[in-house]
PDB file of N, CA, C and O in Angstrom:
ATOM      1  N   UNK A   1       6.277  13.775 -12.467  1.00  0.00           N
ATOM      2  CA  UNK A   1       7.434  12.953 -12.282  1.00  0.00           C
ATOM      3  C   UNK A   1       8.611  13.499 -13.089  1.00  0.00           C
ATOM      4  O   UNK A   1       9.754  13.478 -12.631  1.00  0.00           O
ATOM      5  N   UNK A   2       8.322  13.982 -14.281  1.00  0.00           N
ATOM      6  CA  UNK A   2       9.385  14.556 -15.097  1.00  0.00           C
ATOM      7  C   UNK A   2       9.998  15.782 -14.418  1.00  0.00           C
ATOM      8  O   UNK A   2      11.211  15.985 -14.488  1.00  0.00           O
ATOM      9  N   UNK A   3       9.183  16.586 -13.772  1.00  0.00           N
ATOM     10  CA  UNK A   3       9.690  17.743 -13.041  1.00  0.00           C
ATOM     11  C   UNK A   3      10.627  17.301 -11.922  1.00  0.00           C
ATOM     12  O   UNK A   3      11.649  17.946 -11.689  1.00  0.00           O
ATOM     13  N   UNK A   4      10.303  16.222 -11.231  1.00  0.00           N
ATOM     14  CA  UNK A   4      11.167  15.718 -10.163  1.00  0.00           C
ATOM     15  C   UNK A   4      12.503  15.244 -10.721  1.00  0.00           C
ATOM     16  O   UNK A   4      13.544  15.471 -10.104  1.00  0.00           O
ATOM     17  N   UNK A   5      12.489  14.600 -11.861  1.00  0.00           N
ATOM     18  CA  UNK A   5      13.735  14.147 -12.482  1.00  0.00           C
ATOM     19  C   UNK A   5      14.590  15.344 -12.889  1.00  0.00           C
ATOM     20  O   UNK A   5      15.805  15.331 -12.697  1.00  0.00           O
ATOM     21  N   UNK A   6      13.967  16.369 -13.445  1.00  0.00           N
ATOM     22  CA  UNK A   6      14.719  17.559 -13.841  1.00  0.00           C
ATOM     23  C   UNK A   6      15.301  18.284 -12.634  1.00  0.00           C
ATOM     24  O   UNK A   6      16.433  18.765 -12.684  1.00  0.00           O
ATOM     25  N   UNK A   7      14.540  18.365 -11.558  1.00  0.00           N
ATOM     26  CA  UNK A   7      15.059  19.003 -10.343  1.00  0.00           C
ATOM     27  C   UNK A   7      16.209  18.190  -9.751  1.00  0.00           C
ATOM     28  O   UNK A   7      17.195  18.761  -9.287  1.00  0.00           O
ATOM     29  N   UNK A   8      16.091  16.884  -9.764  1.00  0.00           N
ATOM     30  CA  UNK A   8      17.150  16.034  -9.235  1.00  0.00           C
ATOM     31  C   UNK A   8      18.418  16.068 -10.067  1.00  0.00           C
ATOM     32  O   UNK A   8      19.510  15.870  -9.536  1.00  0.00           O
ATOM     33  N   UNK A   9      18.292  16.314 -11.349  1.00  0.00           N
ATOM     34  CA  UNK A   9      19.469  16.319 -12.208  1.00  0.00           C
ATOM     35  C   UNK A   9      20.108  17.690 -12.331  1.00  0.00           C
ATOM     36  O   UNK A   9      21.137  17.821 -12.994  1.00  0.00           O
ATOM     37  N   UNK A  10      19.549  18.693 -11.728  1.00  0.00           N
ATOM     38  CA  UNK A  10      20.104  20.044 -11.842  1.00  0.00           C
ATOM     39  C   UNK A  10      21.486  20.144 -11.218  1.00  0.00           C
ATOM     40  O   UNK A  10      22.290  20.969 -11.649  1.00  0.00           O
ATOM     41  N   UNK A  11      21.782  19.332 -10.220  1.00  0.00           N
ATOM     42  CA  UNK A  11      23.073  19.439  -9.544  1.00  0.00           C
ATOM     43  C   UNK A  11      24.229  19.055 -10.455  1.00  0.00           C
ATOM     44  O   UNK A  11      25.263  19.724 -10.436  1.00  0.00           O
ATOM     45  N   UNK A  12      24.093  18.015 -11.242  1.00  0.00           N
ATOM     46  CA  UNK A  12      25.224  17.629 -12.084  1.00  0.00           C
ATOM     47  C   UNK A  12      25.276  18.414 -13.385  1.00  0.00           C
ATOM     48  O   UNK A  12      26.258  18.324 -14.122  1.00  0.00           O
ATOM     49  N   UNK A  13      24.239  19.178 -13.675  1.00  0.00           N
ATOM     50  CA  UNK A  13      24.282  20.059 -14.832  1.00  0.00           C
ATOM     51  C   UNK A  13      25.039  21.343 -14.488  1.00  0.00           C
ATOM     52  O   UNK A  13      25.800  21.857 -15.308  1.00  0.00           O
ATOM     53  N   UNK A  14      24.833  21.850 -13.292  1.00  0.00           N
ATOM     54  CA  UNK A  14      25.449  23.130 -12.908  1.00  0.00           C
ATOM     55  C   UNK A  14      26.809  22.976 -12.247  1.00  0.00           C
ATOM     56  O   UNK A  14      27.528  23.966 -12.111  1.00  0.00           O
ATOM     57  N   UNK A  15      27.179  21.801 -11.840  1.00  0.00           N
ATOM     58  CA  UNK A  15      28.435  21.610 -11.117  1.00  0.00           C
ATOM     59  C   UNK A  15      29.669  22.127 -11.866  1.00  0.00           C
ATOM     60  O   UNK A  15      30.449  22.863 -11.263  1.00  0.00           O
ATOM     61  N   UNK A  16      29.892  21.791 -13.130  1.00  0.00           N
ATOM     62  CA  UNK A  16      31.112  22.280 -13.790  1.00  0.00           C
ATOM     63  C   UNK A  16      31.181  23.804 -13.867  1.00  0.00           C
ATOM     64  O   UNK A  16      32.255  24.381 -13.696  1.00  0.00           O
ATOM     65  N   UNK A  17      30.060  24.457 -14.119  1.00  0.00           N
ATOM     66  CA  UNK A  17      30.073  25.918 -14.209  1.00  0.00           C
ATOM     67  C   UNK A  17      30.375  26.561 -12.858  1.00  0.00           C
ATOM     68  O   UNK A  17      31.153  27.512 -12.778  1.00  0.00           O
ATOM     69  N   UNK A  18      29.761  26.043 -11.803  1.00  0.00           N
ATOM     70  CA  UNK A  18      29.997  26.603 -10.473  1.00  0.00           C
ATOM     71  C   UNK A  18      31.434  26.348 -10.037  1.00  0.00           C
ATOM     72  O   UNK A  18      32.072  27.226  -9.456  1.00  0.00           O
ATOM     73  N   UNK A  19      31.942  25.162 -10.312  1.00  0.00           N
ATOM     74  CA  UNK A  19      33.316  24.857  -9.924  1.00  0.00           C
ATOM     75  C   UNK A  19      34.307  25.707 -10.697  1.00  0.00           C
ATOM     76  O   UNK A  19      35.312  26.142 -10.134  1.00  0.00           O
ATOM     77  N   UNK A  20      34.053  25.950 -11.949  1.00  0.00           N
ATOM     78  CA  UNK A  20      34.956  26.776 -12.754  1.00  0.00           C
ATOM     79  C   UNK A  20      34.990  28.216 -12.233  1.00  0.00           C
ATOM     80  O   UNK A  20      36.037  28.862 -12.271  1.00  0.00           O
ATOM     81  N   UNK A  21      33.859  28.716 -11.750  1.00  0.00           N
ATOM     82  CA  UNK A  21      33.836  30.066 -11.183  1.00  0.00           C
ATOM     83  C   UNK A  21      34.523  30.111  -9.821  1.00  0.00           C
ATOM     84  O   UNK A  21      35.242  31.064  -9.517  1.00  0.00           O
ATOM     85  N   UNK A  22      34.306  29.089  -9.004  1.00  0.00           N
ATOM     86  CA  UNK A  22      34.856  29.077  -7.655  1.00  0.00           C
ATOM     87  C   UNK A  22      36.341  28.774  -7.600  1.00  0.00           C
ATOM     88  O   UNK A  22      37.076  29.391  -6.830  1.00  0.00           O
ATOM     89  N   UNK A  23      36.784  27.829  -8.412  1.00  0.00           N
ATOM     90  CA  UNK A  23      38.197  27.420  -8.428  1.00  0.00           C
ATOM     91  C   UNK A  23      38.653  27.401  -9.884  1.00  0.00           C
ATOM     92  O   UNK A  23      38.599  26.353 -10.528  1.00  0.00           O
ATOM     93  N   UNK A  24      39.098  28.532 -10.412  1.00  0.00           N
ATOM     94  CA  UNK A  24      39.438  28.593 -11.839  1.00  0.00           C
ATOM     95  C   UNK A  24      40.585  27.665 -12.254  1.00  0.00           C
ATOM     96  O   UNK A  24      40.619  27.205 -13.395  1.00  0.00           O
ATOM     97  N   UNK A  25      41.524  27.384 -11.343  1.00  0.00           N
ATOM     98  CA  UNK A  25      42.663  26.542 -11.721  1.00  0.00           C
ATOM     99  C   UNK A  25      42.366  25.047 -11.627  1.00  0.00           C
ATOM    100  O   UNK A  25      43.202  24.235 -12.020  1.00  0.00           O
ATOM    101  N   UNK A  26      41.211  24.670 -11.121  1.00  0.00           N
ATOM    102  CA  UNK A  26      40.857  23.248 -10.977  1.00  0.00           C
ATOM    103  C   UNK A  26      40.457  22.655 -12.328  1.00  0.00           C
ATOM    104  O   UNK A  26      39.907  23.341 -13.189  1.00  0.00           O
ATOM    105  N   UNK A  27      40.743  21.390 -12.485  1.00  0.00           N
ATOM    106  CA  UNK A  27      40.366  20.681 -13.704  1.00  0.00           C
ATOM    107  C   UNK A  27      38.887  20.293 -13.624  1.00  0.00           C
ATOM    108  O   UNK A  27      38.460  19.721 -12.621  1.00  0.00           O
ATOM    109  N   UNK A  28      38.101  20.592 -14.656  1.00  0.00           N
ATOM    110  CA  UNK A  28      36.669  20.266 -14.599  1.00  0.00           C
ATOM    111  C   UNK A  28      36.354  18.817 -14.936  1.00  0.00           C
ATOM    112  O   UNK A  28      35.199  18.409 -14.815  1.00  0.00           O
ATOM    113  N   UNK A  29      37.334  18.027 -15.352  1.00  0.00           N
ATOM    114  CA  UNK A  29      37.032  16.677 -15.819  1.00  0.00           C
ATOM    115  C   UNK A  29      36.625  15.727 -14.693  1.00  0.00           C
ATOM    116  O   UNK A  29      35.664  14.973 -14.844  1.00  0.00           O
ATOM    117  N   UNK A  30      37.337  15.753 -13.572  1.00  0.00           N
ATOM    118  CA  UNK A  30      37.004  14.826 -12.489  1.00  0.00           C
ATOM    119  C   UNK A  30      35.636  15.106 -11.872  1.00  0.00           C
ATOM    120  O   UNK A  30      34.855  14.165 -11.727  1.00  0.00           O
ATOM    121  N   UNK A  31      35.298  16.339 -11.501  1.00  0.00           N
ATOM    122  CA  UNK A  31      33.947  16.571 -10.966  1.00  0.00           C
ATOM    123  C   UNK A  31      32.843  16.279 -11.975  1.00  0.00           C
ATOM    124  O   UNK A  31      31.778  15.787 -11.603  1.00  0.00           O
ATOM    125  N   UNK A  32      33.088  16.576 -13.242  1.00  0.00           N
ATOM    126  CA  UNK A  32      32.076  16.292 -14.253  1.00  0.00           C
ATOM    127  C   UNK A  32      31.879  14.791 -14.417  1.00  0.00           C
ATOM    128  O   UNK A  32      30.746  14.315 -14.497  1.00  0.00           O
ATOM    129  N   UNK A  33      32.976  14.046 -14.466  1.00  0.00           N
ATOM    130  CA  UNK A  33      32.869  12.590 -14.595  1.00  0.00           C
ATOM    131  C   UNK A  33      32.210  11.980 -13.362  1.00  0.00           C
ATOM    132  O   UNK A  33      31.392  11.068 -13.485  1.00  0.00           O
ATOM    133  N   UNK A  34      32.557  12.472 -12.181  1.00  0.00           N
ATOM    134  CA  UNK A  34      31.950  11.944 -10.960  1.00  0.00           C
ATOM    135  C   UNK A  34      30.471  12.280 -10.898  1.00  0.00           C
ATOM    136  O   UNK A  34      29.651  11.444 -10.516  1.00  0.00           O
ATOM    137  N   UNK A  35      30.131  13.505 -11.273  1.00  0.00           N
ATOM    138  CA  UNK A  35      28.727  13.905 -11.229  1.00  0.00           C
ATOM    139  C   UNK A  35      27.898  13.104 -12.213  1.00  0.00           C
ATOM    140  O   UNK A  35      26.814  12.631 -11.873  1.00  0.00           O
ATOM    141  N   UNK A  36      28.395  12.947 -13.426  1.00  0.00           N
ATOM    142  CA  UNK A  36      27.645  12.180 -14.422  1.00  0.00           C
ATOM    143  C   UNK A  36      27.642  10.693 -14.099  1.00  0.00           C
ATOM    144  O   UNK A  36      26.623  10.022 -14.261  1.00  0.00           O
ATOM    145  N   UNK A  37      28.776  10.176 -13.643  1.00  0.00           N
ATOM    146  CA  UNK A  37      28.866   8.742 -13.347  1.00  0.00           C
ATOM    147  C   UNK A  37      28.049   8.331 -12.147  1.00  0.00           C
ATOM    148  O   UNK A  37      27.433   7.265 -12.157  1.00  0.00           O
ATOM    149  N   UNK A  38      28.028   9.149 -11.114  1.00  0.00           N
ATOM    150  CA  UNK A  38      27.305   8.792  -9.891  1.00  0.00           C
ATOM    151  C   UNK A  38      25.861   9.291  -9.896  1.00  0.00           C
ATOM    152  O   UNK A  38      24.931   8.509  -9.703  1.00  0.00           O
ATOM    153  N   UNK A  39      25.679  10.570 -10.114  1.00  0.00           N
ATOM    154  CA  UNK A  39      24.348  11.148  -9.996  1.00  0.00           C
ATOM    155  C   UNK A  39      23.420  10.670 -11.098  1.00  0.00           C
ATOM    156  O   UNK A  39      22.268  10.328 -10.833  1.00  0.00           O
ATOM    157  N   UNK A  40      23.906  10.643 -12.330  1.00  0.00           N
ATOM    158  CA  UNK A  40      23.059  10.215 -13.436  1.00  0.00           C
ATOM    159  C   UNK A  40      22.636   8.761 -13.286  1.00  0.00           C
ATOM    160  O   UNK A  40      21.468   8.429 -13.486  1.00  0.00           O
ATOM    161  N   UNK A  41      23.578   7.897 -12.937  1.00  0.00           N
ATOM    162  CA  UNK A  41      23.216   6.482 -12.782  1.00  0.00           C
ATOM    163  C   UNK A  41      22.273   6.276 -11.602  1.00  0.00           C
ATOM    164  O   UNK A  41      21.382   5.429 -11.664  1.00  0.00           O
ATOM    165  N   UNK A  42      22.460   7.041 -10.529  1.00  0.00           N
ATOM    166  CA  UNK A  42      21.546   6.960  -9.395  1.00  0.00           C
ATOM    167  C   UNK A  42      20.145   7.425  -9.797  1.00  0.00           C
ATOM    168  O   UNK A  42      19.152   6.801  -9.422  1.00  0.00           O
ATOM    169  N   UNK A  43      20.062   8.512 -10.555  1.00  0.00           N
ATOM    170  CA  UNK A  43      18.766   9.034 -10.985  1.00  0.00           C
ATOM    171  C   UNK A  43      18.044   8.016 -11.860  1.00  0.00           C
ATOM    172  O   UNK A  43      16.836   7.826 -11.722  1.00  0.00           O
ATOM    173  N   UNK A  44      18.761   7.373 -12.742  1.00  0.00           N
ATOM    174  CA  UNK A  44      18.131   6.422 -13.659  1.00  0.00           C
ATOM    175  C   UNK A  44      17.706   5.154 -12.929  1.00  0.00           C
ATOM    176  O   UNK A  44      16.601   4.661 -13.156  1.00  0.00           O
ATOM    177  N   UNK A  45      18.558   4.616 -12.059  1.00  0.00           N
ATOM    178  CA  UNK A  45      18.250   3.323 -11.438  1.00  0.00           C
ATOM    179  C   UNK A  45      17.352   3.434 -10.206  1.00  0.00           C
ATOM    180  O   UNK A  45      16.481   2.588 -10.004  1.00  0.00           O
ATOM    181  N   UNK A  46      17.546   4.446  -9.395  1.00  0.00           N
ATOM    182  CA  UNK A  46      16.789   4.554  -8.148  1.00  0.00           C
ATOM    183  C   UNK A  46      15.836   5.740  -8.164  1.00  0.00           C
ATOM    184  O   UNK A  46      14.704   5.633  -7.692  1.00  0.00           O
ATOM    185  N   UNK A  47      16.283   6.864  -8.701  1.00  0.00           N
ATOM    186  CA  UNK A  47      15.496   8.091  -8.633  1.00  0.00           C
ATOM    187  C   UNK A  47      14.176   8.018  -9.378  1.00  0.00           C
ATOM    188  O   UNK A  47      13.136   8.337  -8.803  1.00  0.00           O
ATOM    189  N   UNK A  48      14.185   7.611 -10.635  1.00  0.00           N
ATOM    190  CA  UNK A  48      12.958   7.598 -11.423  1.00  0.00           C
ATOM    191  C   UNK A  48      11.911   6.650 -10.834  1.00  0.00           C
ATOM    192  O   UNK A  48      10.757   7.058 -10.703  1.00  0.00           O
ATOM    193  N   UNK A  49      12.251   5.396 -10.468  1.00  0.00           N
ATOM    194  CA  UNK A  49      11.231   4.560  -9.817  1.00  0.00           C
ATOM    195  C   UNK A  49      10.734   5.148  -8.495  1.00  0.00           C
ATOM    196  O   UNK A  49       9.554   5.027  -8.167  1.00  0.00           O
ATOM    197  N   UNK A  50      11.628   5.782  -7.737  1.00  0.00           N
ATOM    198  CA  UNK A  50      11.215   6.413  -6.493  1.00  0.00           C
ATOM    199  C   UNK A  50      10.272   7.579  -6.754  1.00  0.00           C
ATOM    200  O   UNK A  50       9.279   7.734  -6.043  1.00  0.00           O
ATOM    201  N   UNK A  51      10.561   8.404  -7.762  1.00  0.00           N
ATOM    202  CA  UNK A  51       9.691   9.522  -8.103  1.00  0.00           C
ATOM    203  C   UNK A  51       8.315   9.029  -8.572  1.00  0.00           C
ATOM    204  O   UNK A  51       7.297   9.658  -8.287  1.00  0.00           O
ATOM    205  N   UNK A  52       8.294   7.918  -9.283  1.00  0.00           N
ATOM    206  CA  UNK A  52       7.014   7.355  -9.734  1.00  0.00           C
ATOM    207  C   UNK A  52       6.170   6.923  -8.534  1.00  0.00           C
ATOM    208  O   UNK A  52       4.970   7.190  -8.487  1.00  0.00           O
ATOM    209  N   UNK A  53       6.800   6.256  -7.567  1.00  0.00           N
ATOM    210  CA  UNK A  53       6.063   5.820  -6.377  1.00  0.00           C
ATOM    211  C   UNK A  53       5.577   7.001  -5.540  1.00  0.00           C
ATOM    212  O   UNK A  53       4.466   6.970  -5.010  1.00  0.00           O
ATOM    213  N   UNK A  54       6.393   8.030  -5.420  1.00  0.00           N
ATOM    214  CA  UNK A  54       5.963   9.229  -4.697  1.00  0.00           C
ATOM    215  C   UNK A  54       4.791   9.874  -5.422  1.00  0.00           C
ATOM    216  O   UNK A  54       3.839  10.329  -4.787  1.00  0.00           O
ATOM    217  N   UNK A  55       4.856   9.916  -6.742  1.00  0.00           N
ATOM    218  CA  UNK A  55       3.761  10.470  -7.531  1.00  0.00           C
ATOM    219  C   UNK A  55       2.479   9.679  -7.325  1.00  0.00           C
ATOM    220  O   UNK A  55       1.404  10.265  -7.199  1.00  0.00           O
ATOM    221  N   UNK A  56       2.578   8.357  -7.291  1.00  0.00           N
ATOM    222  CA  UNK A  56       1.393   7.520  -7.051  1.00  0.00           C
ATOM    223  C   UNK A  56       0.816   7.753  -5.662  1.00  0.00           C
ATOM    224  O   UNK A  56      -0.402   7.811  -5.498  1.00  0.00           O
ATOM    225  N   UNK A  57       1.685   7.886  -4.656  1.00  0.00           N
ATOM    226  CA  UNK A  57       1.212   8.114  -3.285  1.00  0.00           C
ATOM    227  C   UNK A  57       0.509   9.451  -3.162  1.00  0.00           C
ATOM    228  O   UNK A  57      -0.534   9.551  -2.516  1.00  0.00           O
ATOM    229  N   UNK A  58       1.072  10.476  -3.777  1.00  0.00           N
ATOM    230  CA  UNK A  58       0.443  11.810  -3.728  1.00  0.00           C
ATOM    231  C   UNK A  58      -0.877  11.783  -4.486  1.00  0.00           C
ATOM    232  O   UNK A  58      -1.862  12.359  -4.024  1.00  0.00           O
ATOM    233  N   UNK A  59      -0.913  11.126  -5.639  1.00  0.00           N
ATOM    234  CA  UNK A  59      -2.156  11.035  -6.413  1.00  0.00           C
ATOM    235  C   UNK A  59      -3.213  10.241  -5.669  1.00  0.00           C
ATOM    236  O   UNK A  59      -4.404  10.510  -5.823  1.00  0.00           O
ATOM    237  N   UNK A  60      -2.801   9.260  -4.861  1.00  0.00           N
ATOM    238  CA  UNK A  60      -3.761   8.480  -4.084  1.00  0.00           C
ATOM    239  C   UNK A  60      -4.335   9.318  -2.942  1.00  0.00           C
ATOM    240  O   UNK A  60      -5.519   9.207  -2.626  1.00  0.00           O
ATOM    241  N   UNK A  61      -3.506  10.149  -2.326  1.00  0.00           N
ATOM    242  CA  UNK A  61      -3.966  10.996  -1.221  1.00  0.00           C
ATOM    243  C   UNK A  61      -4.846  12.148  -1.692  1.00  0.00           C
ATOM    244  O   UNK A  61      -5.746  12.586  -0.976  1.00  0.00           O
ATOM    245  N   UNK A  62      -4.579  12.633  -2.901  1.00  0.00           N
ATOM    246  CA  UNK A  62      -5.318  13.774  -3.445  1.00  0.00           C
ATOM    247  C   UNK A  62      -5.916  13.379  -4.795  1.00  0.00           C
ATOM    248  O   UNK A  62      -5.370  13.737  -5.839  1.00  0.00           O
ATOM    249  N   UNK A  63      -7.029  12.646  -4.786  1.00  0.00           N
ATOM    250  CA  UNK A  63      -7.614  12.222  -6.051  1.00  0.00           C
ATOM    251  C   UNK A  63      -8.168  13.434  -6.826  1.00  0.00           C
ATOM    252  O   UNK A  63      -8.516  14.455  -6.233  1.00  0.00           O
ATOM    253  N   UNK A  64      -8.242  13.301  -8.153  1.00  0.00           N
ATOM    254  CA  UNK A  64      -8.777  14.422  -8.954  1.00  0.00           C
ATOM    255  C   UNK A  64     -10.248  14.660  -8.638  1.00  0.00           C
ATOM    256  O   UNK A  64     -10.986  13.740  -8.286  1.00  0.00           O
ATOM    257  N   UNK A  65     -10.640  15.881  -8.768  1.00  0.00           N
ATOM    258  CA  UNK A  65     -12.035  16.247  -8.452  1.00  0.00           C
ATOM    259  C   UNK A  65     -12.923  15.975  -9.633  1.00  0.00           C
ATOM    260  O   UNK A  65     -14.128  16.215  -9.567  1.00  0.00           O
TER     261      UNK A  65
END
């Protein structure tokens, strides 16, 4: 589940660096604030419980040997 959270949060970690390379004259504050404000809150409120349920479903389908 922790791996799923890290994969889901990779987008808002890399966004400022990619935007700075692609559009050097753009201000990094708005995309960073939007990424942290939207993506982080979504990951905490919806993503983590969803990842837990997916983990339970996969563990139920493939029990340990």
